[in-house]
C-alpha positions, 0 to 999 in steps of 0.5 A: 500500500502507498500512503502519504502525509502532505503538509503545506503551511502558508501561515495565512494572516501571520507575520512571515506569511508564505505563498507557495506551500499550498501549491507545493502540496497540490502539485505533489498530491497530483504527482503521487496520484497520477504518476505514482499510483497513490490513492486519495484515501491513503493520503492525509493532507493538512493545509491552512487553506480553510478547506483541509484540516489545519496543520497544527502540532497535534494534527501533524503528529496524528498524521505521522502516527497514522502512517506509522501504525498503518504501514507494513513492511513493503509499503511505500510512505511519502512525507512532504512538508512545505512551510517554515522550519527552524533549528534548536540546539542538539540535545543528544549529540547526534548532529554533526552541526550541533543543531536539530532541525524543526518544523513550524506548525500553525 
């Protein structure tokens, strides 16, 4: 089974608003369905567009938990994130640059 989690955050109405993240998700979704054979019922799309579920911290984690719990050996999983990111100091020494990368939900 092919499963996907697609997250696009434009931060509508907020400082640092972006303009292309929703388009990124729409393009990736079309590509996955039309070229790679993903089925819509096996895809979770989170966007701050007033149509899809908002990509909050909790919803993003729930989507990741869904894909982990439902997937089995041999399945294909695609995770796409388009939005702001950041970095925090590495707290366990596993990063060569001393920083962990972060996602910034709405």
